[in-house]
C-alpha positions in Angstrom: -49.0 -25.5 2.9 -47.3 -23.7 -0.2 -50.7 -22.8 -1.5 -52.1 -21.2 1.3 -48.6 -19.1 1.9 -48.8 -18.1 -1.7 -52.4 -16.8 -0.8 -51.4 -15.0 2.0 -48.8 -13.4 0.0 -51.4 -12.3 -2.7 -53.5 -10.9 0.0 -50.3 -9.0 1.1 -49.6 -7.2 -1.8 -53.4 -6.8 -2.7 -53.4 -4.7 0.8 -49.9 -2.9 0.1 -51.3 -1.9 -3.4 -54.7 -0.4 -0.9 -52.4 1.5 1.2 -50.8 3.3 -1.8 -54.1 4.7 -2.7 -54.6 8.2 -2.2 -58.2 7.7 -1.2 -58.0 5.5 1.6 -56.2 8.4 3.8 -59.6 9.9 4.0 -60.9 7.1 5.8 -59.1 6.8 9.0 -60.9 3.6 10.2 -60.5 1.7 7.2 -57.0 2.8 6.9 -56.3 1.5 10.2 -57.6 -1.6 9.6 -55.7 -2.3 6.4 -52.3 -1.0 7.8 -52.9 -3.5 10.8 -54.0 -6.5 8.5 -50.8 -5.6 6.3 -48.4 -5.4 9.3 -50.1 -8.9 10.6 -49.3 -10.6 7.3 -45.9 -9.3 6.9 -44.0 -11.6 9.2 -45.6 -14.5 7.3 -45.1 -13.2 3.7 -41.0 -12.6 5.1 -40.4 -16.3 5.9 -42.5 -17.3 2.9 -40.0 -15.5 0.9 -37.2 -17.2 2.6 -38.6 -20.5 2.3 -38.5 -20.0 -1.5 -34.9 -18.9 -1.9 -34.2 -21.7 0.4 -35.8 -24.3 -1.9 -34.4 -22.8 -4.8 -30.9 -23.2 -3.4 -31.5 -26.6 -2.3 -32.8 -27.9 -5.7 -29.4 -26.1 -7.4 -27.1 -28.0 -4.6 -29.0 -31.2 -5.9 -28.2 -30.6 -9.3 -24.3 -30.1 -8.1 -24.3 -33.8 -7.0 -24.6 -34.6 -10.4 -21.4 -33.0 -11.3 -18.4 -35.2 -12.4 -16.0 -33.4 -10.1 -15.8 -35.6 -6.9 -14.9 -32.3 -4.8 -17.8 -30.3 -6.4 -20.0 -33.1 -5.3 -18.4 -33.2 -1.7 -19.1 -29.4 -1.4 -22.7 -29.9 -2.8 -23.6 -32.4 0.0 -22.0 -30.4 2.7 -24.1 -27.7 1.6 -27.3 -29.6 1.1 -26.8 -31.0 4.5 -27.0 -27.4 5.9 -29.6 -26.3 3.6 -32.0 -29.5 4.4 -31.6 -28.6 8.2 -32.6 -24.7 7.7 -35.4 -25.9 5.7 -36.5 -27.8 8.9 -36.2 -25.1 11.3 -37.7 -23.0 8.6 -40.8 -25.4 8.3 -41.6 -25.6 12.2 -41.7 -21.6 12.1 -44.1 -21.4 9.0 -46.2 -23.9 11.3 -46.2 -21.4 14.3 -46.9 -18.3 12.3 -49.7 -20.2 10.3 -51.8 -20.9 14.0 -54.7 -19.1 13.4 -55.0 -15.8 15.8 -57.5 -15.0 17.9 -58.8 -11.5 16.5 -59.4 -10.2 20.2 -55.7 -10.8 21.1 -54.8 -7.4 19.7 -57.5 -5.2 22.0 -57.1 -3.4 25.0 -58.8 -4.6 28.0 -60.8 -3.7 30.9 -59.2 -5.0 34.0 -61.2 -6.0 37.1 -59.4 -7.3 40.6 -61.6 -8.0 43.5 -61.2 -9.0 46.9 -62.8 -12.7 47.2 -63.1 -15.0 50.3 -60.7 -14.0 53.3 -61.9 -10.6 54.5 -59.2 -7.9 55.1 -56.7 -10.2 54.0 -58.1 -10.8 50.7 -58.0 -7.2 50.3 -54.6 -7.3 51.2 -53.9 -9.8 48.5 -55.9 -8.0 46.0 -53.6 -5.0 46.6 -50.6 -7.4 46.3 -51.8 -8.4 43.1 -52.5 -4.5 41.6 -48.7 -4.1 42.2 -47.6 -7.0 40.5 -49.7 -6.2 37.6 -48.6 -2.7 37.6 -45.0 -3.8 37.3 -45.7 -6.1 34.5 -48.1 -3.4 32.4 -45.4 -0.8 32.9 -42.6 -3.4 31.7 -44.7 -3.9 28.3 -45.4 -0.2 27.6 -48.9 -0.5 28.2 -50.8 2.8 29.2 -53.6 2.0 32.2 -56.2 4.3 33.1 -58.1 3.7 36.9 -61.6 3.5 36.3 -62.5 3.1 40.0 -60.8 2.0 43.2 -62.7 0.6 46.6 -60.1 0.1 49.1 -60.0 -2.5 51.9 -60.5 -1.1 55.3 -57.2 -2.2 56.6 -55.5 -1.7 53.1 -55.2 -3.2 49.8 -58.6 -3.0 47.7 -62.0 -4.7 47.7 -62.1 -3.7 44.0 -60.4 -2.0 41.1 -61.2 -1.3 37.8 -58.7 -0.3 34.8 -58.8 0.1 31.3 -55.0 -1.2 30.1 -54.2 -0.2 26.4 -51.1 -1.3 24.1 -50.0 -3.6 21.9 -51.5 -7.5 22.3 -52.7 -6.7 26.0 -55.6 -9.2 25.7 -53.4 -12.2 23.9 -51.3 -11.7 27.3 -53.5 -10.8 29.7 -56.3 -13.1 29.0 -54.6 -15.9 30.7 -55.1 -14.2 33.9 -59.0 -14.2 34.3 -60.0 -16.5 37.0 -59.6 -17.0 40.9 -56.2 -16.3 42.6 -55.2 -17.9 45.7 -52.8 -17.1 48.5 -51.8 -18.9 51.3 -49.8 -17.5 54.0 -49.4 -16.1 57.5 -51.9 -12.8 57.6 -50.4 -9.6 59.3 -53.2 -9.9 61.7 -52.7 -13.7 62.5 -51.0 -14.1 66.1 -50.5 -17.7 66.3 -48.4 -18.0 63.1 -50.9 -19.8 61.2 -51.4 -20.2 57.7 -54.5 -18.6 56.2 -55.9 -19.4 52.6 -57.9 -16.4 51.1 -58.4 -15.6 47.1 -58.8 -12.5 44.9 -60.7 -12.5 41.1 -59.1 -11.1 38.2 -61.5 -10.4 35.0 -60.0 -9.5 31.8 -62.1 -8.4 29.2 -61.3 -7.2 25.6 -62.4 -4.0 24.6 -64.8 -4.3 21.8 -66.6 -2.2 19.3 -70.4 -2.4 18.3 -69.1 -3.3 14.9 -67.0 -6.6 16.6 -70.2 -8.1 17.7 -73.3 -8.9 15.6 -75.8 -6.2 17.3 -77.7 -3.0 16.4 -78.3 -0.1 18.3 -81.6 0.2 18.2 -81.9 -3.0 20.1 -80.5 -1.5 22.9 -82.5 0.0 25.9 -80.3 2.2 28.0 -81.3 3.1 31.6 -79.9 5.2 34.4 -80.0 4.7 38.2 -78.5 6.3 41.2 -75.3 3.9 42.2 -75.3 2.3 45.4 -72.5 1.6 48.0 -69.8 3.5 49.0 -69.5 7.2 46.9 -71.0 9.6 49.1 -73.2 12.5 48.0 -71.8 12.3 44.6 -73.6 8.7 44.4 -76.8 9.3 46.0 -77.7 12.4 44.5 -76.9 11.7 40.7 -78.0 9.0 38.2 -74.4 8.2 36.9 -75.2 4.3 37.1 -76.2 2.7 33.8 -78.1 -0.6 32.8 -78.4 -1.7 29.2 -80.6 -4.2 28.0 -80.3 -6.1 24.5 -83.8 -6.5 23.8 -83.3 -9.6 21.4 -81.5 -11.8 23.8 -83.1 -10.1 27.0 -79.2 -10.0 28.2 -78.6 -7.1 30.6 -75.4 -5.3 31.5 -74.8 -2.6 34.0 -71.9 -0.5 35.5 -71.9 2.1 38.7 -68.1 1.5 38.8 -67.1 5.0 37.1 -67.9 8.6 38.4 -69.5 9.7 35.7 -72.7 8.7 33.4 -70.5 8.7 30.3 -67.5 6.2 31.6 -70.3 3.9 33.1 -72.0 3.5 29.8 -68.8 2.7 28.2 -68.4 0.0 30.9 -71.7 -1.3 30.4 -71.6 -1.4 26.5 -68.3 -3.3 26.9 -69.7 -6.0 29.3 -72.9 -6.4 27.2 -70.8 -6.8 24.0 -68.6 -9.4 25.6 -71.9 -11.2 27.2 -73.3 -11.4 23.4 -70.2 -12.3 21.8 -69.7 -15.0 24.3 -73.0 -16.3 23.5 -72.7 -16.1 19.8 -69.2 -17.7 19.6 -71.0 -20.7 21.4 -73.3 -20.9 19.0 -71.2 -20.7 16.0 -68.1 -22.1 17.1 -68.9 -24.2 20.5 -66.6 -26.9 19.8 -63.4 -24.5 19.6 -64.8 -22.1 22.2 -65.0 -25.0 24.9 -61.4 -26.1 23.9 -60.2 -22.6 24.7 -62.5 -22.3 27.6 -60.7 -25.3 29.5 -57.4 -23.7 28.9 -57.8 -20.0 29.9 -60.9 -19.9 32.0 -63.8 -17.5 31.3 -63.5 -15.0 34.1 -65.8 -17.2 36.0 -65.2 -16.5 39.6 -65.3 -20.5 40.4 -62.3 -20.8 38.0 -59.4 -21.4 40.4 -56.2 -20.7 38.3 -53.2 -20.3 40.6 -51.9 -20.4 43.6 -49.5 -18.2 45.6 -48.0 -20.2 48.4 -46.0 -17.8 50.5 -44.1 -20.2 53.1 -42.8 -22.6 49.9 -42.0 -19.4 47.7 -43.9 -20.8 45.0 -46.7 -20.1 42.4 -48.6 -22.7 40.9 -50.7 -22.3 37.9 -53.1 -25.2 38.1 -53.9 -25.0 34.3 -50.2 -26.5 33.3 -49.1 -29.8 34.2 -45.6 -31.3 35.5 -42.4 -29.2 36.1 -43.8 -26.4 33.9 -46.9 -25.8 36.6 -44.4 -24.1 39.2 -42.9 -20.8 39.4 -40.9 -18.7 41.9 -43.1 -16.8 44.0 -40.6 -13.6 44.9 -40.1 -13.0 40.9 -43.6 -13.5 40.2 -45.0 -11.3 42.5 -42.6 -8.6 41.7 -43.9 -8.7 38.2 -42.0 -10.9 36.7 -45.3 -12.7 34.6 -43.5 -13.4 31.3 -42.6 -17.1 32.1 -46.0 -18.1 33.2 -47.9 -16.0 30.4 -45.3 -17.5 27.7 -45.9 -21.2 28.8 -49.5 -20.4 28.9 -49.3 -19.2 25.3 -47.3 -22.4 24.1 -49.9 -24.7 25.5 -52.7 -22.8 23.8 -50.3 -22.6 20.5 -49.5 -26.4 20.8 -53.6 -27.0 21.3 -54.5 -24.9 18.2 -51.8 -26.4 16.2 -53.1 -30.0 16.9 -56.6 -28.7 16.0 -55.3 -27.5 12.9 -53.7 -30.4 11.9 -57.2 -32.7 12.8 -58.8 -30.3 10.5 -56.8 -30.9 7.6 
């Protein structure tokens, strides 16, 4: 572990030296990457320096145990017990900090909510989810841009597409991809029966071409007239975009936005995500399978959570025991942190387990 920490510190000092180079300021893209890498390593280096200081103090206390003075030896023993307790805590913290980070966790996201099975009640539930997430986004201080909105016939939404940007957005919101099920008495139900409806959430990290192993020349871009609701604008302009990755035949399209530029951006993001998933499965199939089993892939068949209104309970089906149930009223008001933090703990525990097996 010490060798790994020392290597991280050397990397940190190298980045610090790069940041002091005036020439770096002329390359904003590289400056941003170097600065981010530097800040990511800073917490590890700070804890490593604390660890080294603690080891030095422990060595001094052990030397004092050899003193002839009984009072000095007693003081040294008491201090050593305290320092060794601190060392144990610090070692656990270091293990946590050394958990491999998902490079996508820091990315912004394209966030989609769609009404699923359940007709009008599904649209109303999609509206509830939108309000829930909006409150959580506000609490996190994230910026939200609405790309497209399709309202339900009696309220709520049949489809919403958002762009969410801020700090570690994907790292927290990746757990939300999948099918969300609701059990409650709909407003349209006259006999008081509980119905089950669903809405789906898809969270895609916003990727750049440099994040994915593709070339611009391999992309075929077509435009076409969008279909569905939207009036004369959609019928008369070729605002929809379809992108084909020629080497793999993977196709992505978008007609969510009202402009061709926005649809091209969304289609590119979807294409990058598809190609990256293929590349990830080819090179890291075992790791990817373990991760998908925990957080889902965004597939519409992944039922991840049930919102049971009669019992005021939210159940996350990826968790076990007492950790899987949460207060519905609090969650629906946007208090998602307890669920997300629990899922992060489970993910980190799995990563630590895999890391231990690899060592």
